NUNULO-867320 format. One record per residue (C-alpha): x, y, z; residue number from 1. Coordinates in pm, 1 decimal. Layout:
<rs>
<r><x>X</x><y>Y</y><z>Z</z><mifi>NUM</mifi></r>
...
</rs>
This chain:
<rs>
<r><x>12603.0</x><y>4499.5</y><z>15577.9</z><mifi>1</mifi></r>
<r><x>12412.4</x><y>4303.5</y><z>15839.0</z><mifi>2</mifi></r>
<r><x>12696.5</x><y>4079.5</y><z>15954.1</z><mifi>3</mifi></r>
<r><x>12794.7</x><y>3970.6</y><z>16300.6</z><mifi>4</mifi></r>
<r><x>13126.8</x><y>4151.3</y><z>16310.4</z><mifi>5</mifi></r>
<r><x>13208.3</x><y>4280.9</y><z>16656.2</z><mifi>6</mifi></r>
<r><x>13161.6</x><y>4657.4</y><z>16646.4</z><mifi>7</mifi></r>
<r><x>13351.2</x><y>4895.9</y><z>16875.3</z><mifi>8</mifi></r>
<r><x>13167.0</x><y>5090.1</y><z>17142.6</z><mifi>9</mifi></r>
<r><x>13017.4</x><y>5402.8</y><z>16991.3</z><mifi>10</mifi></r>
<r><x>12979.1</x><y>5254.5</y><z>16642.4</z><mifi>11</mifi></r>
<r><x>12685.9</x><y>5428.0</y><z>16468.0</z><mifi>12</mifi></r>
<r><x>12502.5</x><y>5169.5</y><z>16260.1</z><mifi>13</mifi></r>
<r><x>12280.3</x><y>5424.4</y><z>16087.4</z><mifi>14</mifi></r>
<r><x>12582.8</x><y>5621.8</y><z>15967.1</z><mifi>15</mifi></r>
<r><x>12745.8</x><y>5303.0</y><z>15837.4</z><mifi>16</mifi></r>
<r><x>12430.2</x><y>5216.3</y><z>15643.4</z><mifi>17</mifi></r>
<r><x>12415.4</x><y>5564.5</y><z>15494.2</z><mifi>18</mifi></r>
<r><x>12773.2</x><y>5540.4</y><z>15370.0</z><mifi>19</mifi></r>
<r><x>12706.6</x><y>5190.4</y><z>15234.9</z><mifi>20</mifi></r>
<r><x>12410.9</x><y>5326.8</y><z>15037.8</z><mifi>21</mifi></r>
<r><x>12633.7</x><y>5588.0</y><z>14873.1</z><mifi>22</mifi></r>
<r><x>12894.8</x><y>5321.6</y><z>14792.3</z><mifi>23</mifi></r>
<r><x>12629.5</x><y>5099.2</y><z>14633.5</z><mifi>24</mifi></r>
<r><x>12599.1</x><y>5330.3</y><z>14331.7</z><mifi>25</mifi></r>
<r><x>12846.6</x><y>5266.9</y><z>14050.3</z><mifi>26</mifi></r>
<r><x>12869.8</x><y>5254.6</y><z>13671.8</z><mifi>27</mifi></r>
<r><x>12647.6</x><y>4945.6</y><z>13659.0</z><mifi>28</mifi></r>
<r><x>12403.1</x><y>5083.0</y><z>13917.1</z><mifi>29</mifi></r>
<r><x>12378.6</x><y>5453.9</y><z>13841.5</z><mifi>30</mifi></r>
<r><x>12007.4</x><y>5454.5</y><z>13925.9</z><mifi>31</mifi></r>
<r><x>11829.2</x><y>5211.9</y><z>14156.9</z><mifi>32</mifi></r>
<r><x>11489.9</x><y>5151.4</y><z>14308.8</z><mifi>33</mifi></r>
<r><x>11450.9</x><y>5127.9</y><z>14685.1</z><mifi>34</mifi></r>
<r><x>11443.1</x><y>4747.7</y><z>14672.6</z><mifi>35</mifi></r>
<r><x>11758.2</x><y>4740.1</y><z>14457.7</z><mifi>36</mifi></r>
<r><x>11939.0</x><y>4963.8</y><z>14706.9</z><mifi>37</mifi></r>
<r><x>11827.7</x><y>4742.5</y><z>14995.0</z><mifi>38</mifi></r>
<r><x>11948.6</x><y>4431.5</y><z>14813.2</z><mifi>39</mifi></r>
<r><x>12283.9</x><y>4585.8</y><z>14716.6</z><mifi>40</mifi></r>
<r><x>12354.9</x><y>4703.0</y><z>15072.4</z><mifi>41</mifi></r>
<r><x>12201.3</x><y>4393.3</y><z>15237.2</z><mifi>42</mifi></r>
<r><x>11969.2</x><y>4593.1</y><z>15460.1</z><mifi>43</mifi></r>
<r><x>11592.2</x><y>4595.7</y><z>15501.8</z><mifi>44</mifi></r>
<r><x>11378.0</x><y>4809.1</y><z>15268.1</z><mifi>45</mifi></r>
<r><x>11270.3</x><y>5014.7</y><z>15569.0</z><mifi>46</mifi></r>
<r><x>11632.9</x><y>5090.8</y><z>15660.2</z><mifi>47</mifi></r>
<r><x>11711.2</x><y>5170.2</y><z>15296.9</z><mifi>48</mifi></r>
<r><x>11414.2</x><y>5406.4</y><z>15283.2</z><mifi>49</mifi></r>
<r><x>11523.7</x><y>5593.1</y><z>15596.0</z><mifi>50</mifi></r>
<r><x>11879.8</x><y>5619.2</y><z>15467.0</z><mifi>51</mifi></r>
<r><x>11770.4</x><y>5744.4</y><z>15124.6</z><mifi>52</mifi></r>
<r><x>11533.1</x><y>6003.4</y><z>15273.8</z><mifi>53</mifi></r>
<r><x>11819.1</x><y>6135.7</y><z>15488.8</z><mifi>54</mifi></r>
<r><x>12064.5</x><y>6146.4</y><z>15196.8</z><mifi>55</mifi></r>
<r><x>11806.1</x><y>6323.9</y><z>14979.2</z><mifi>56</mifi></r>
<r><x>11751.8</x><y>6583.8</y><z>15248.4</z><mifi>57</mifi></r>
<r><x>12129.7</x><y>6637.1</y><z>15279.3</z><mifi>58</mifi></r>
<r><x>12163.7</x><y>6677.3</y><z>14902.7</z><mifi>59</mifi></r>
<r><x>12370.4</x><y>6366.0</y><z>14827.1</z><mifi>60</mifi></r>
<r><x>12096.5</x><y>6163.7</y><z>14655.4</z><mifi>61</mifi></r>
<r><x>11821.8</x><y>6259.9</y><z>14411.2</z><mifi>62</mifi></r>
<r><x>11496.6</x><y>6086.6</y><z>14324.8</z><mifi>63</mifi></r>
<r><x>11319.6</x><y>6054.1</y><z>13990.6</z><mifi>64</mifi></r>
<r><x>10995.0</x><y>5864.3</y><z>14024.9</z><mifi>65</mifi></r>
<r><x>11080.2</x><y>5534.4</y><z>14193.6</z><mifi>66</mifi></r>
<r><x>11451.4</x><y>5554.9</y><z>14111.8</z><mifi>67</mifi></r>
<r><x>11734.0</x><y>5708.3</y><z>14312.4</z><mifi>68</mifi></r>
<r><x>12066.0</x><y>5849.4</y><z>14189.3</z><mifi>69</mifi></r>
<r><x>12372.0</x><y>6030.2</y><z>14325.9</z><mifi>70</mifi></r>
<r><x>12393.2</x><y>6408.2</y><z>14306.5</z><mifi>71</mifi></r>
<r><x>12712.8</x><y>6611.5</y><z>14245.1</z><mifi>72</mifi></r>
<r><x>12743.1</x><y>6700.7</y><z>14614.0</z><mifi>73</mifi></r>
<r><x>12885.1</x><y>6350.3</y><z>14669.6</z><mifi>74</mifi></r>
<r><x>13200.0</x><y>6465.6</y><z>14489.8</z><mifi>75</mifi></r>
<r><x>13268.0</x><y>6708.5</y><z>14774.5</z><mifi>76</mifi></r>
<r><x>13337.1</x><y>6414.1</y><z>15006.5</z><mifi>77</mifi></r>
<r><x>13622.1</x><y>6294.2</y><z>14786.1</z><mifi>78</mifi></r>
<r><x>13758.9</x><y>6642.8</y><z>14727.5</z><mifi>79</mifi></r>
<r><x>13787.0</x><y>6693.1</y><z>15104.0</z><mifi>80</mifi></r>
<r><x>14040.7</x><y>6409.4</y><z>15115.8</z><mifi>81</mifi></r>
<r><x>14211.9</x><y>6520.6</y><z>14794.9</z><mifi>82</mifi></r>
<r><x>14286.4</x><y>6869.1</y><z>14925.5</z><mifi>83</mifi></r>
<r><x>14341.6</x><y>6775.9</y><z>15291.3</z><mifi>84</mifi></r>
<r><x>14603.7</x><y>6521.4</y><z>15184.6</z><mifi>85</mifi></r>
<r><x>14746.5</x><y>6776.5</y><z>14936.9</z><mifi>86</mifi></r>
<r><x>14749.6</x><y>6524.2</y><z>14654.1</z><mifi>87</mifi></r>
<r><x>14773.6</x><y>6801.2</y><z>14395.3</z><mifi>88</mifi></r>
<r><x>15090.1</x><y>6939.0</y><z>14557.0</z><mifi>89</mifi></r>
<r><x>15261.9</x><y>6621.3</y><z>14670.7</z><mifi>90</mifi></r>
<r><x>15190.5</x><y>6347.9</y><z>14415.8</z><mifi>91</mifi></r>
<r><x>15046.0</x><y>6504.2</y><z>14101.5</z><mifi>92</mifi></r>
<r><x>15367.8</x><y>6681.1</y><z>13989.6</z><mifi>93</mifi></r>
<r><x>15548.7</x><y>6345.3</y><z>13973.7</z><mifi>94</mifi></r>
<r><x>15265.4</x><y>6191.1</y><z>13773.2</z><mifi>95</mifi></r>
<r><x>15264.4</x><y>6484.7</y><z>13531.9</z><mifi>96</mifi></r>
<r><x>15638.6</x><y>6444.2</y><z>13482.5</z><mifi>97</mifi></r>
<r><x>15597.2</x><y>6074.1</y><z>13403.1</z><mifi>98</mifi></r>
<r><x>15321.9</x><y>6142.2</y><z>13152.1</z><mifi>99</mifi></r>
<r><x>15520.0</x><y>6424.5</y><z>12991.7</z><mifi>100</mifi></r>
<r><x>15809.6</x><y>6182.1</y><z>12947.7</z><mifi>101</mifi></r>
<r><x>15625.0</x><y>5868.4</y><z>12839.7</z><mifi>102</mifi></r>
<r><x>15277.3</x><y>5987.0</y><z>12741.6</z><mifi>103</mifi></r>
<r><x>14978.9</x><y>5768.2</y><z>12824.2</z><mifi>104</mifi></r>
<r><x>14872.1</x><y>5769.6</y><z>13192.1</z><mifi>105</mifi></r>
<r><x>15003.3</x><y>5730.4</y><z>13546.5</z><mifi>106</mifi></r>
<r><x>14827.4</x><y>5664.3</y><z>13876.7</z><mifi>107</mifi></r>
<r><x>14886.4</x><y>5604.8</y><z>14246.7</z><mifi>108</mifi></r>
<r><x>14653.3</x><y>5368.7</y><z>14426.5</z><mifi>109</mifi></r>
<r><x>14605.9</x><y>5195.6</y><z>14758.3</z><mifi>110</mifi></r>
<r><x>14420.0</x><y>4885.5</y><z>14871.5</z><mifi>111</mifi></r>
<r><x>14066.1</x><y>4900.3</y><z>15007.8</z><mifi>112</mifi></r>
<r><x>13943.5</x><y>4550.3</y><z>15095.2</z><mifi>113</mifi></r>
<r><x>13912.9</x><y>4368.1</y><z>14760.4</z><mifi>114</mifi></r>
<r><x>13962.4</x><y>4678.5</y><z>14548.5</z><mifi>115</mifi></r>
<r><x>14221.0</x><y>4935.9</y><z>14453.8</z><mifi>116</mifi></r>
<r><x>14126.1</x><y>5301.0</y><z>14501.5</z><mifi>117</mifi></r>
<r><x>14310.0</x><y>5551.5</y><z>14285.5</z><mifi>118</mifi></r>
<r><x>14414.2</x><y>5848.9</y><z>14499.5</z><mifi>119</mifi></r>
<r><x>14598.9</x><y>6034.2</y><z>14223.1</z><mifi>120</mifi></r>
<r><x>14586.3</x><y>6017.4</y><z>13843.9</z><mifi>121</mifi></r>
<r><x>14714.6</x><y>6204.5</y><z>13540.9</z><mifi>122</mifi></r>
<r><x>14649.4</x><y>6108.8</y><z>13181.1</z><mifi>123</mifi></r>
<r><x>14674.3</x><y>6202.3</y><z>12816.7</z><mifi>124</mifi></r>
<r><x>14431.9</x><y>5921.3</y><z>12733.6</z><mifi>125</mifi></r>
<r><x>14087.4</x><y>6001.5</y><z>12600.7</z><mifi>126</mifi></r>
<r><x>13805.3</x><y>5748.3</y><z>12632.9</z><mifi>127</mifi></r>
<r><x>13902.1</x><y>5426.7</y><z>12450.6</z><mifi>128</mifi></r>
<r><x>13930.8</x><y>5224.3</y><z>12773.9</z><mifi>129</mifi></r>
<r><x>13847.7</x><y>5216.4</y><z>13147.0</z><mifi>130</mifi></r>
<r><x>13970.7</x><y>5533.8</y><z>13314.2</z><mifi>131</mifi></r>
<r><x>14150.2</x><y>5534.2</y><z>13649.0</z><mifi>132</mifi></r>
<r><x>14015.2</x><y>5871.5</y><z>13757.5</z><mifi>133</mifi></r>
<r><x>14074.9</x><y>5985.9</y><z>14115.1</z><mifi>134</mifi></r>
<r><x>13840.5</x><y>5792.0</y><z>14341.0</z><mifi>135</mifi></r>
<r><x>13787.1</x><y>5512.3</y><z>14090.7</z><mifi>136</mifi></r>
<r><x>13777.5</x><y>5166.2</y><z>14244.3</z><mifi>137</mifi></r>
<r><x>13864.2</x><y>4848.4</y><z>14054.0</z><mifi>138</mifi></r>
<r><x>13918.7</x><y>4482.3</y><z>14152.7</z><mifi>139</mifi></r>
<r><x>14272.9</x><y>4460.8</y><z>14289.5</z><mifi>140</mifi></r>
<r><x>14342.7</x><y>4115.2</y><z>14147.6</z><mifi>141</mifi></r>
<r><x>14307.4</x><y>4245.5</y><z>13790.6</z><mifi>142</mifi></r>
<r><x>14525.6</x><y>4557.7</y><z>13809.6</z><mifi>143</mifi></r>
<r><x>14901.9</x><y>4610.7</y><z>13812.2</z><mifi>144</mifi></r>
<r><x>14871.6</x><y>4837.5</y><z>14116.0</z><mifi>145</mifi></r>
<r><x>14659.3</x><y>4580.8</y><z>14298.4</z><mifi>146</mifi></r>
<r><x>14903.6</x><y>4297.2</y><z>14237.0</z><mifi>147</mifi></r>
<r><x>15191.4</x><y>4505.2</y><z>14369.0</z><mifi>148</mifi></r>
<r><x>14992.0</x><y>4582.3</y><z>14683.4</z><mifi>149</mifi></r>
<r><x>14900.1</x><y>4216.0</y><z>14726.0</z><mifi>150</mifi></r>
<r><x>15263.6</x><y>4115.3</y><z>14681.5</z><mifi>151</mifi></r>
<r><x>15345.5</x><y>4345.7</y><z>14972.0</z><mifi>152</mifi></r>
<r><x>15122.7</x><y>4149.2</y><z>15209.1</z><mifi>153</mifi></r>
<r><x>15252.9</x><y>3882.5</y><z>15442.5</z><mifi>154</mifi></r>
<r><x>15185.7</x><y>3521.7</y><z>15341.1</z><mifi>155</mifi></r>
<r><x>14909.7</x><y>3495.9</y><z>15601.9</z><mifi>156</mifi></r>
<r><x>14745.4</x><y>3821.6</y><z>15493.0</z><mifi>157</mifi></r>
<r><x>14755.4</x><y>3718.1</y><z>15129.4</z><mifi>158</mifi></r>
<r><x>14610.9</x><y>3373.7</y><z>15203.0</z><mifi>159</mifi></r>
<r><x>14322.2</x><y>3532.4</y><z>15393.8</z><mifi>160</mifi></r>
<r><x>14265.7</x><y>3786.8</y><z>15115.2</z><mifi>161</mifi></r>
<r><x>14258.8</x><y>3519.8</y><z>14844.0</z><mifi>162</mifi></r>
<r><x>14027.0</x><y>3299.7</y><z>15049.4</z><mifi>163</mifi></r>
<r><x>13769.0</x><y>3579.8</y><z>15053.1</z><mifi>164</mifi></r>
<r><x>13812.8</x><y>3658.6</y><z>14683.8</z><mifi>165</mifi></r>
<r><x>13549.7</x><y>3563.6</y><z>14426.9</z><mifi>166</mifi></r>
<r><x>13727.6</x><y>3665.7</y><z>14105.1</z><mifi>167</mifi></r>
<r><x>13506.8</x><y>3737.3</y><z>13806.6</z><mifi>168</mifi></r>
<r><x>13641.6</x><y>3750.4</y><z>13449.5</z><mifi>169</mifi></r>
<r><x>13655.1</x><y>4109.2</y><z>13325.9</z><mifi>170</mifi></r>
<r><x>13800.2</x><y>4010.6</y><z>12988.8</z><mifi>171</mifi></r>
<r><x>13884.1</x><y>3679.3</y><z>12823.5</z><mifi>172</mifi></r>
<r><x>14241.1</x><y>3725.4</y><z>12951.0</z><mifi>173</mifi></r>
<r><x>14161.9</x><y>3798.6</y><z>13317.2</z><mifi>174</mifi></r>
<r><x>14328.1</x><y>3553.1</y><z>13555.5</z><mifi>175</mifi></r>
<r><x>14054.5</x><y>3410.9</y><z>13777.4</z><mifi>176</mifi></r>
<r><x>14213.7</x><y>3084.7</y><z>13890.0</z><mifi>177</mifi></r>
<r><x>14332.8</x><y>3146.2</y><z>14245.6</z><mifi>178</mifi></r>
<r><x>14633.0</x><y>2916.1</y><z>14216.9</z><mifi>179</mifi></r>
<r><x>14748.9</x><y>3094.7</y><z>13902.8</z><mifi>180</mifi></r>
<r><x>14679.3</x><y>3430.9</y><z>14061.3</z><mifi>181</mifi></r>
<r><x>14882.0</x><y>3341.0</y><z>14370.0</z><mifi>182</mifi></r>
<r><x>15172.8</x><y>3232.9</y><z>14148.5</z><mifi>183</mifi></r>
<r><x>15155.3</x><y>3563.8</y><z>13961.5</z><mifi>184</mifi></r>
<r><x>15158.6</x><y>3761.7</y><z>14287.3</z><mifi>185</mifi></r>
<r><x>15461.9</x><y>3563.5</y><z>14402.1</z><mifi>186</mifi></r>
<r><x>15636.3</x><y>3657.8</y><z>14075.8</z><mifi>187</mifi></r>
<r><x>15553.6</x><y>4020.4</y><z>14141.0</z><mifi>188</mifi></r>
<r><x>15696.2</x><y>3995.0</y><z>14492.8</z><mifi>189</mifi></r>
<r><x>16018.0</x><y>3839.6</y><z>14362.7</z><mifi>190</mifi></r>
<r><x>16078.8</x><y>4082.6</y><z>14076.6</z><mifi>191</mifi></r>
<r><x>15952.7</x><y>4395.5</y><z>14253.3</z><mifi>192</mifi></r>
<r><x>15704.6</x><y>4507.8</y><z>13987.6</z><mifi>193</mifi></r>
<r><x>15388.7</x><y>4394.0</y><z>13809.9</z><mifi>194</mifi></r>
<r><x>15281.7</x><y>4404.8</y><z>13447.3</z><mifi>195</mifi></r>
<r><x>14933.5</x><y>4337.6</y><z>13315.1</z><mifi>196</mifi></r>
<r><x>14781.6</x><y>4312.6</y><z>12968.3</z><mifi>197</mifi></r>
<r><x>14404.1</x><y>4331.0</y><z>12913.6</z><mifi>198</mifi></r>
<r><x>14332.6</x><y>4204.5</y><z>13265.6</z><mifi>199</mifi></r>
<r><x>14097.1</x><y>4481.7</y><z>13378.1</z><mifi>200</mifi></r>
<r><x>13976.0</x><y>4590.6</y><z>13036.9</z><mifi>201</mifi></r>
<r><x>14076.4</x><y>4541.6</y><z>12677.0</z><mifi>202</mifi></r>
<r><x>14338.5</x><y>4791.5</y><z>12568.4</z><mifi>203</mifi></r>
<r><x>14513.5</x><y>4838.8</y><z>12904.0</z><mifi>204</mifi></r>
<r><x>14878.8</x><y>4739.1</y><z>12935.5</z><mifi>205</mifi></r>
<r><x>15038.4</x><y>4859.5</y><z>13258.6</z><mifi>206</mifi></r>
<r><x>15340.8</x><y>4835.9</y><z>13483.3</z><mifi>207</mifi></r>
<r><x>15341.5</x><y>4915.5</y><z>13856.7</z><mifi>208</mifi></r>
<r><x>15597.4</x><y>4941.6</y><z>14136.3</z><mifi>209</mifi></r>
<r><x>15555.7</x><y>4966.5</y><z>14514.1</z><mifi>210</mifi></r>
<r><x>15568.3</x><y>5283.8</y><z>14721.4</z><mifi>211</mifi></r>
<r><x>15725.3</x><y>5199.0</y><z>15056.8</z><mifi>212</mifi></r>
<r><x>15699.6</x><y>5368.9</y><z>15395.7</z><mifi>213</mifi></r>
<r><x>15997.8</x><y>5421.0</y><z>15626.6</z><mifi>214</mifi></r>
<r><x>15958.2</x><y>5068.8</y><z>15763.8</z><mifi>215</mifi></r>
<r><x>15978.6</x><y>4919.9</y><z>15414.4</z><mifi>216</mifi></r>
<r><x>15609.5</x><y>4829.0</y><z>15400.5</z><mifi>217</mifi></r>
<r><x>15418.6</x><y>4866.7</y><z>15073.8</z><mifi>218</mifi></r>
<r><x>15155.8</x><y>5133.8</y><z>15140.1</z><mifi>219</mifi></r>
<r><x>15066.4</x><y>5233.4</y><z>14784.7</z><mifi>220</mifi></r>
<r><x>15172.2</x><y>5163.0</y><z>14428.6</z><mifi>221</mifi></r>
<r><x>15259.1</x><y>5370.9</y><z>14124.2</z><mifi>222</mifi></r>
<r><x>15180.2</x><y>5267.8</y><z>13768.9</z><mifi>223</mifi></r>
<r><x>15228.6</x><y>5375.1</y><z>13411.3</z><mifi>224</mifi></r>
<r><x>14986.6</x><y>5244.7</y><z>13151.8</z><mifi>225</mifi></r>
<r><x>14926.1</x><y>5261.4</y><z>12781.1</z><mifi>226</mifi></r>
<r><x>14722.0</x><y>5113.7</y><z>12500.2</z><mifi>227</mifi></r>
<r><x>14776.2</x><y>4741.8</y><z>12444.2</z><mifi>228</mifi></r>
<r><x>14770.5</x><y>4775.9</y><z>12068.0</z><mifi>229</mifi></r>
<r><x>15071.0</x><y>5007.9</y><z>12077.3</z><mifi>230</mifi></r>
<r><x>15272.7</x><y>4885.5</y><z>12376.6</z><mifi>231</mifi></r>
<r><x>15400.5</x><y>4555.0</y><z>12516.4</z><mifi>232</mifi></r>
<r><x>15491.1</x><y>4466.8</y><z>12878.0</z><mifi>233</mifi></r>
<r><x>15849.9</x><y>4412.0</y><z>12764.2</z><mifi>234</mifi></r>
<r><x>15863.2</x><y>4766.9</y><z>12628.3</z><mifi>235</mifi></r>
<r><x>15723.2</x><y>4901.5</y><z>12954.7</z><mifi>236</mifi></r>
<r><x>15986.2</x><y>4718.5</y><z>13158.1</z><mifi>237</mifi></r>
<r><x>16271.4</x><y>4825.7</y><z>12931.6</z><mifi>238</mifi></r>
<r><x>16161.5</x><y>5184.5</y><z>12891.0</z><mifi>239</mifi></r>
<r><x>15982.9</x><y>5283.5</y><z>13209.8</z><mifi>240</mifi></r>
<r><x>16067.7</x><y>5057.0</y><z>13505.8</z><mifi>241</mifi></r>
<r><x>16381.3</x><y>5237.9</y><z>13623.0</z><mifi>242</mifi></r>
<r><x>16212.0</x><y>5579.7</y><z>13605.5</z><mifi>243</mifi></r>
<r><x>15904.6</x><y>5448.9</y><z>13787.8</z><mifi>244</mifi></r>
<r><x>16123.2</x><y>5326.4</y><z>14072.3</z><mifi>245</mifi></r>
<r><x>16289.9</x><y>5666.7</y><z>14100.7</z><mifi>246</mifi></r>
<r><x>15954.0</x><y>5842.2</y><z>14108.9</z><mifi>247</mifi></r>
<r><x>15808.8</x><y>5591.5</y><z>14359.6</z><mifi>248</mifi></r>
<r><x>16099.4</x><y>5667.6</y><z>14592.4</z><mifi>249</mifi></r>
<r><x>16039.7</x><y>6039.9</y><z>14550.0</z><mifi>250</mifi></r>
<r><x>15670.0</x><y>6001.1</y><z>14631.5</z><mifi>251</mifi></r>
<r><x>15756.7</x><y>5789.1</y><z>14937.0</z><mifi>252</mifi></r>
<r><x>15983.9</x><y>6066.0</y><z>15063.2</z><mifi>253</mifi></r>
<r><x>15708.8</x><y>6322.1</y><z>15009.6</z><mifi>254</mifi></r>
<r><x>15457.0</x><y>6106.3</y><z>15194.6</z><mifi>255</mifi></r>
<r><x>15689.2</x><y>6090.2</y><z>15495.2</z><mifi>256</mifi></r>
<r><x>15708.1</x><y>6472.2</y><z>15503.6</z><mifi>257</mifi></r>
<r><x>15334.3</x><y>6542.9</y><z>15520.5</z><mifi>258</mifi></r>
<r><x>15143.0</x><y>6420.1</y><z>15828.0</z><mifi>259</mifi></r>
<r><x>14796.7</x><y>6385.0</y><z>15670.1</z><mifi>260</mifi></r>
<r><x>14911.9</x><y>6188.1</y><z>15369.0</z><mifi>261</mifi></r>
<r><x>15147.1</x><y>5985.4</y><z>15585.1</z><mifi>262</mifi></r>
<r><x>14855.7</x><y>5895.5</y><z>15814.6</z><mifi>263</mifi></r>
<r><x>14652.3</x><y>5781.4</y><z>15515.9</z><mifi>264</mifi></r>
<r><x>14921.1</x><y>5593.4</y><z>15325.0</z><mifi>265</mifi></r>
<r><x>15235.9</x><y>5571.6</y><z>15529.0</z><mifi>266</mifi></r>
<r><x>15133.7</x><y>5398.0</y><z>15852.2</z><mifi>267</mifi></r>
</rs>
């Protein structure tokens, strides 16, 4: 948080720290002490304390003894985007149709620094594996959606992205060697789709295709995923790739029709 990046005039540091505190909570850090928050956000304990007091007063954070946790009001921040961008009207019907046809699950995601954020999701899956719920964020290098988005970068952008990456193994099959990862992304770029097996979590086999804006730039990606024990990448390619490409084109056309969603994904 406390880096030397040149900030624009009017940048509010306190607001940035408050948002960073909210983002610091995740499945592995559902409750934290003040010092843990400060360490996770890379700010001083005093700044963490001020931020937490403010977020408690606003109803976004709760406190139990010396530990802090997120409160349900945080979900309202995400729902503001969901409804303003009309995800339920524009994207969700296509995902429902895919799941009705193939079963399993389907998602649309976009890149956020080193991670993929899922902006739409529909599933028949129950537990059994990591869930790509709306708002979920996962390491881009280990997901089919992320690799499609990375393949859509320029060579210079990708080189810079990989240079900053510190890939951690999420399963025994996760590709963490940067040379191997780069080669895989180049394959994705050449073939126009990505498949993954047990990269993010055991039990996830997925295929993803790009969603392009009017200029032909990859702005999001669409996937279809299933359980590894019942589905192979070859079966996904043979049975779902052509339909995914049709749906990705449909979603791209919808994005271009709606200004808010186009501003978020299409520019």
